[in-house]
C-alpha positions in Angstrom: 40.1 33.1 16.9 39.4 33.9 13.2 38.9 31.2 10.6 40.9 31.3 7.4 39.1 33.6 4.9 37.0 31.9 2.2 36.4 33.9 -1.0 32.7 34.5 -1.7 31.1 33.2 -4.8 30.4 36.8 -5.9 33.3 39.1 -5.1 30.9 42.1 -5.4 28.4 40.7 -2.9 28.2 42.5 0.5 29.4 40.2 3.3 27.9 40.8 6.7 28.6 39.4 10.1 25.7 37.8 11.9 25.1 36.5 15.4 23.0 33.5 16.3 20.2 36.0 17.3 20.1 37.3 13.7 19.3 33.8 12.2 15.8 32.7 11.4 14.5 29.4 12.6 11.5 27.4 13.8 9.4 28.9 16.6 9.7 26.9 19.8 7.6 26.6 22.9 8.3 28.3 26.3 11.0 26.6 28.4 11.4 23.6 26.0 12.2 25.5 22.8 12.2 23.1 19.8 12.9 20.0 21.8 9.2 18.7 21.5 9.5 18.8 17.7 12.8 17.0 17.7 11.6 14.3 20.1 8.0 13.7 18.9 8.7 10.2 17.4 10.3 11.8 14.4 13.7 11.2 12.9 15.9 14.1 14.0 17.9 14.4 10.8 14.8 14.5 8.7 13.3 17.3 10.9 16.6 19.3 10.7 16.7 18.9 6.9 13.1 20.0 6.4 13.8 23.1 8.5 16.9 23.6 6.3 14.6 23.6 3.2 12.4 26.2 4.9 14.8 28.5 6.8 18.0 28.3 4.7 21.3 26.6 4.9 22.1 28.0 8.4 19.4 28.6 11.0 18.9 28.6 14.8 17.0 26.3 17.1 16.5 26.3 20.9 17.3 23.2 22.9 15.3 24.1 26.1 17.1 27.3 27.1 20.2 26.7 25.0 20.5 28.4 21.6 22.0 26.2 18.9 22.9 26.5 15.2 22.1 24.1 12.4 24.0 24.3 9.2 24.3 22.6 5.8 26.3 25.6 4.4 29.2 23.8 2.6 31.6 26.6 3.5 30.7 26.5 7.2 30.6 22.7 7.3 34.1 22.6 5.8 35.3 25.2 8.2 34.0 23.4 11.3 35.4 20.0 10.2 38.8 21.4 9.3 39.2 23.5 12.4 38.8 20.5 14.8 40.1 19.9 17.4 41.7 23.3 17.9 38.6 25.6 17.3 35.8 23.0 17.7 35.3 19.9 19.8 32.7 17.1 19.9 29.5 17.7 21.8 30.4 17.5 25.5 27.2 15.5 26.2 28.2 12.7 23.9 31.7 12.6 25.1 30.6 12.5 28.8 28.2 9.6 28.1 30.8 7.5 26.3 33.6 8.4 28.7 31.7 7.5 31.9 31.2 3.9 30.7 35.0 3.6 30.1 35.1 4.2 26.4 37.4 7.2 26.5 39.6 7.0 23.4 40.3 8.7 20.2 36.6 9.2 19.5 36.1 11.5 22.6 39.6 12.8 23.3 40.5 16.4 22.4 43.6 18.5 22.0 47.1 17.0 22.6 45.6 13.7 24.0 43.6 13.3 20.8 46.7 13.8 18.6 48.5 11.0 20.4 45.6 8.6 20.4 44.9 9.4 16.7 48.5 8.4 15.9 48.0 5.1 17.6 44.6 4.4 16.0 45.9 5.4 12.5 48.9 3.1 12.8 46.7 0.2 13.9 44.4 0.7 10.8 47.0 1.4 8.1 47.0 -0.4 4.8 49.7 -3.0 5.7 47.7 -4.1 8.7 44.4 -4.2 6.7 46.0 -6.8 4.4 46.8 -8.9 7.5 43.3 -8.4 8.9 41.7 -9.5 5.6 41.6 -13.3 6.4 39.3 -12.5 9.4 37.0 -10.4 7.2 36.9 -13.1 4.5 36.1 -15.8 7.0 33.2 -13.9 8.5 32.0 -12.9 5.0 31.9 -16.6 4.0 29.8 -17.4 7.2 27.3 -14.8 6.3 27.1 -16.0 2.7 26.5 -19.5 3.9 23.8 -18.3 6.3 22.0 -16.5 3.5 22.3 -19.5 1.2 20.7 -21.7 3.9 17.9 -19.1 4.3 17.3 -19.2 0.6 17.1 -23.0 0.5 14.7 -22.9 3.5 12.5 -20.3 1.8 12.6 -18.1 4.9 12.8 -14.3 5.1 15.7 -12.7 7.0 15.9 -9.7 9.3 18.5 -7.7 7.3 19.6 -5.3 10.0 20.0 -8.0 12.6 22.1 -10.1 10.2 24.3 -7.1 9.3 24.8 -6.4 13.0 25.9 -9.9 13.6 28.3 -9.7 10.7 29.9 -6.4 11.6 30.0 -7.3 15.3 31.9 -10.5 14.5 34.4 -8.7 12.2 34.9 -5.8 14.5 35.2 -7.8 17.7 37.6 -10.3 16.1 39.7 -7.5 14.6 39.6 -5.4 17.8 40.4 -8.0 20.3 41.4 -11.2 18.5 38.3 -13.0 19.9 35.9 -14.7 17.6 32.3 -14.2 18.9 30.8 -16.1 15.9 27.4 -14.4 16.4 26.5 -15.2 12.8 26.0 -18.9 13.7 24.6 -18.3 17.3 21.7 -16.4 18.8 22.1 -17.2 22.5 21.9 -14.5 25.2 25.6 -14.1 25.8 28.0 -11.3 25.2 27.6 -11.6 21.5 24.0 -10.7 21.6 24.2 -8.0 24.3 27.0 -6.1 22.7 24.6 -5.0 20.0 22.6 -3.2 22.7 25.5 -0.9 23.6 24.7 1.5 20.8 21.0 2.0 21.5 22.0 2.5 25.1 24.4 5.2 24.2 21.8 6.9 22.1 19.2 6.8 24.9 21.6 8.4 27.3 22.8 11.1 24.8 19.2 12.1 24.1 17.9 11.9 27.6 16.7 15.2 29.0 18.8 14.7 32.1 21.4 12.1 33.3 18.9 10.0 35.4 21.3 7.0 35.5 23.7 8.9 37.8 21.0 8.9 40.4 19.0 5.7 39.8 19.7 2.7 37.6 16.9 1.2 35.6 17.2 -2.5 34.5 18.5 -1.4 31.1 21.2 0.6 32.8 22.3 -2.3 34.9 22.3 -4.5 31.8 24.5 -1.9 30.1 26.9 -1.9 33.1 27.1 -5.7 33.1 27.8 -5.7 29.3 30.6 -3.1 29.6 32.2 -5.0 32.5 32.1 -8.3 30.5 33.6 -6.6 27.5 36.3 -5.1 29.7 37.1 -8.5 31.1 37.4 -9.9 27.6 39.8 -7.1 26.6 42.0 -7.6 29.6 42.4 -11.3 28.8 43.1 -10.7 25.1 45.5 -7.8 26.0 47.7 -10.2 28.0 47.7 -12.6 25.0 48.5 -9.8 22.6 51.5 -8.7 24.7 52.8 -12.2 24.9 52.5 -12.7 21.1 54.0 -9.3 20.2 56.9 -10.0 22.6 57.8 -13.0 20.4 58.2 -10.7 17.4 55.0 -11.7 15.5 53.2 -9.4 13.2 49.9 -8.0 14.5 46.8 -9.8 13.3 44.3 -7.6 15.1 43.8 -4.0 16.4 44.7 -5.0 20.0 48.0 -6.5 19.0 48.8 -3.4 16.9 48.0 -1.2 20.0 50.7 -3.1 22.0 53.4 -1.7 19.7 54.4 1.7 21.0 55.0 4.5 18.5 58.5 5.9 18.2 59.0 8.6 20.8 55.6 7.9 22.3 54.8 6.0 25.6 52.9 2.7 25.3 49.1 2.9 25.5 47.7 2.5 29.1 45.2 -0.2 29.9 42.5 2.5 30.0 43.5 3.9 26.7 43.5 0.4 25.1 40.0 -0.3 26.4 38.8 3.1 25.3 40.1 2.6 21.8 38.6 -0.9 21.5 35.2 0.5 22.5 35.8 3.3 19.9 36.5 0.7 17.2 33.3 -1.2 18.2 31.3 2.1 18.0 32.8 3.1 14.7 32.9 -0.3 13.1 29.7 -2.1 14.2 26.7 0.2 14.2 27.7 2.5 11.3 28.8 -0.3 9.0 25.8 -2.6 9.8 23.4 0.2 9.1 25.1 1.1 5.8 25.0 -2.5 4.7 21.3 -2.8 5.6 20.5 0.3 3.6 22.5 -1.1 0.6 20.5 -4.4 0.8 17.3 -2.4 0.9 18.2 -0.4 -2.2 19.3 -3.5 -4.1 16.1 -5.4 -3.2 14.2 -2.9 -5.3 16.7 -2.9 -8.2 17.3 -6.5 -9.6 19.3 -5.1 -12.5 21.8 -3.6 -10.0 22.0 -6.9 -8.2 22.8 -8.7 -11.5 25.5 -6.3 -12.3 27.1 -6.7 -8.8 26.8 -10.5 -9.2 28.5 -10.5 -12.6 31.3 -8.4 -11.4 31.8 -10.6 -8.3 31.8 -13.7 -10.5 34.6 -12.3 -12.5 36.7 -10.8 -9.7 36.1 -13.4 -7.0 36.4 -16.5 -9.1 39.3 -17.8 -7.0 37.4 -17.2 -3.7 38.1 -14.6 -1.0 41.8 -15.0 -0.7 43.1 -11.8 -2.3 42.5 -8.5 -0.6 43.6 -6.6 -3.7 40.6 -8.1 -5.5 38.2 -5.9 -3.4 39.6 -2.8 -5.2 38.4 -4.3 -8.5 34.8 -4.6 -7.2 34.1 -1.1 -8.5 30.4 -1.4 -9.1 29.8 -3.1 -5.7 31.7 -0.1 -4.1 29.5 2.3 -6.1 26.4 0.6 -4.6 27.8 1.3 -1.1 28.6 4.9 -2.0 25.1 5.4 -3.4 23.4 3.8 -0.4 25.4 6.1 1.9 24.4 9.1 -0.2 20.7 8.3 -0.1 20.6 6.9 3.5 23.6 8.3 5.4 23.9 6.6 8.7 25.7 9.6 10.2 23.8 12.5 8.6 25.1 15.1 11.1 27.5 15.6 14.0 27.2 18.0 16.9 30.2 20.1 17.8 30.8 23.2 19.8 33.4 26.0 19.7 36.2 25.9 22.3 36.0 29.7 22.7 34.1 32.7 21.2 34.8 32.6 17.4 33.9 34.2 14.1 33.7 31.8 11.2 33.2 32.2 7.5 30.0 31.1 5.7 28.8 31.3 2.1 26.8 34.4 3.0 29.2 36.2 5.3 30.5 35.6 8.8 28.9 34.1 11.8 29.8 34.8 15.5 29.5 31.9 17.8 29.9 31.9 21.6 32.0 29.3 23.3 30.0 26.1 23.9 27.2 26.8 21.4 26.0 23.5 19.9 26.4 23.4 16.1 24.5 20.7 14.3 26.7 20.1 11.2 24.7 18.4 8.4 27.2 16.3 6.6 25.2 14.9 3.7 22.3 17.4 3.1 23.5 18.7 -0.3 24.2 15.3 -1.7 20.6 14.2 -1.1 18.7 17.4 -1.8 20.6 19.4 -4.4 18.0 19.7 -7.1 19.9 22.3 -9.1 23.0 20.1 -9.8 21.4 16.7 -9.6 18.0 16.4 -11.1 17.8 12.7 -10.3 19.1 13.1 -6.7 16.4 10.9 -5.3 17.2 8.0 -7.7 19.3 5.0 -6.8 21.9 5.2 -9.5 25.3 3.7 -8.5 26.6 4.5 -12.0 27.0 8.2 -10.9 30.0 7.1 -8.9 31.6 5.6 -12.0 30.8 8.4 -14.4 33.5 11.1 -14.2 31.1 13.7 -15.8 28.9 13.4 -12.7 31.7 14.6 -10.5 30.5 12.8 -7.3 33.6 14.0 -5.5 32.2 17.5 -5.7 29.1 16.6 -3.8 28.8 18.3 -0.4 29.0 14.9 1.1 31.2 13.7 4.0 29.8 10.4 5.5 33.2 9.8 7.2 33.7 13.4 8.2 36.6 15.5 6.9 39.6 17.4 8.1 42.0 16.2 10.9 39.3 14.1 12.5 38.4 12.2 9.3 37.4 8.7 10.4 40.5 6.5 10.4 38.3 3.4 10.0 37.0 4.5 6.6 39.0 2.0 4.5 38.2 -0.9 6.8 34.5 -0.1 6.7 34.4 0.2 2.9 36.4 -3.0 2.5 33.9 -5.0 4.7 30.8 -3.5 3.0 32.0 -3.9 -0.6 33.2 -7.5 -0.1 30.0 -8.6 1.7 27.6 -7.0 -0.9 29.5 -8.6 -3.7 29.7 -12.0 -2.1 26.0 -12.0 -1.2 24.8 -10.9 -4.6 27.0 -13.6 -6.2 25.3 -16.2 -4.1 21.6 -15.2 -3.9 19.0 -12.9 -5.4 17.3 -10.5 -2.9 13.7 -9.5 -3.0 11.8 -7.2 -0.6 9.6 -8.8 1.9 7.2 -6.0 3.0 4.6 -8.1 4.9 5.2 -5.9 8.0 4.7 -2.7 6.1 7.1 -0.2 4.6 10.7 0.2 5.6 11.2 3.2 7.9 14.1 5.1 9.2 15.0 5.6 12.9 17.7 7.6 14.6 19.7 6.0 17.4 23.5 6.2 17.6 23.1 6.1 13.8 20.2 6.3 11.3 19.1 2.8 10.6 16.2 1.0 8.8 13.3 -0.7 10.7 11.0 -3.3 9.3 13.6 -4.4 6.7 13.1 -8.0 5.8 14.0 -9.7 2.5 13.4 -13.1 0.8 16.3 -14.9 -0.8 16.8 -17.3 -3.7 19.9 -19.2 -4.5 21.6 -17.7 -7.5 24.0 -20.5 -8.3 25.7 -23.4 -6.7 28.7 -22.4 -4.6 32.0 -23.7 -5.5 
C-alpha cells in the first residue's frame, strides 16, 4: 500500500527511499538492543526525544531482537495518524494486555469492528449529551473546590496528583456508569481507591519483558483481577438500571445509558462491548485528565500572575455558579493554561503503532519502507516542545500564546489527542473537565509550591505524570 504523496518542502530536492536498516540510531547491546537504556529508571519519552535531537527526526532502535522506528517527522506522524486503522494499528502488545482483562472496546478494536464501536462511542460523547452530563461534572468540581478550601483553612499541603485522580475518577465513573464513587470525600480501601491502580497495572504489563502473569500471578496481579471483577459487577448492575430507564423514554444522563440506545441500522452493543467501552472511558478519562490537571497546577504554582488572571476570569464568568455549561467556553484563559500545560508536559507524548502489511510511507526527507508489524514510536508533541527555530521561548510557560493569533499555535506539530480517524472522541469532555476545575480552584484559593520533598519529577506509566508534587493553599475569598 502506498501512502498519499506529500509534496516536499523543496521541489528540487532529491527524494530517496530508505529502509529501516538505512536509518541511524543509538547503538545497543547484544541480545537486548536498546532496552536497557529505555528501562534504566529513565522516562522513556525523554530518552526518545534526546535521541531525536541527536539522530534526527526519524531513527531506528532495537527492542531486543526487534527493529523499531522512532519518528517526530511531522509528515510521517501525520501520515501514520491519518492512515489508521487501514494501514496502521495500535501496538499488539498494548491491545492484548487491555483485551485480556476484559477491556476490549473502541480503544483496542481495529478495522470494521472499530468503525462500529467508534460510532457508538462518538454518539455517547456528542455535544448534546455533554450538556446533560454537565451537572455531574459541576457537582464533583464543587466537591474538589470545597476540599481544597478546607485544606487551605487547615494550613495543610495537598498531594496534587492524588487529588486530581480522585476528581477525574469520580467524574469518569459517574459519567460512565451512573454510579457516584465520591472518592473526593473518602479514602477507604474500596473500589474507589483500587480503580486508580488499574492504570499502573496496565503499564507494568505493557512494559514487562514477557507475560509472566499468564503463568504465575503475583499479589498485584490478583489484586488487579479482583478490581476488574468488582468493576464488571458494578457495570452489570448499572447496565440493568440503564436499560430500565431508557425503556421508559428518558434522556441519557451518563455514558452507559447512551450505550443502551442502538444506532440506526446497527445492532445493540453486547454486554462485553459495553464493559469494554466503559473500561475504555475510564482509561481515556481518568489517567490522562488527572495527569494533565496535575501538570497544570504545577505550572500555575510557579506563576501567581497566571493564577490571578484565571481567578479574575472565573469571577466574571462563574458569578452565577456552575450551572451553565456554555460558560465554560468563555473561560478562554483557563483553557489556554490547560493547552500550555499539555504542550510543556504532554501526558501522552507518543503512541506505538505498527503497519498492517509491508508499506512505503512519505516523510519530509523522502520515503520509508516499513515491514508488516514493525513498531513505530510516533512522537506526538516533540516539535511543540523543542522547536527552537519557530518558538524561541518554547520552554517558557506562556498561556498567552494560545490567545495570540500571530503565534499560530494551531500550526504546532502538536497532537495531544491524536489526529485522523482515531482522534480521541473524549477530547471535548476532558477539556471541559480540566478547564472548569482549574478556573474553579483558582477562584477559590491561591496555590504555592511545596517542595519539602525535593523537585517535582516526571515518570512514565500509562501516561507521563508528575511525582513529588505537593502544594500549599490559601483561601482567596469567601465562597458564595
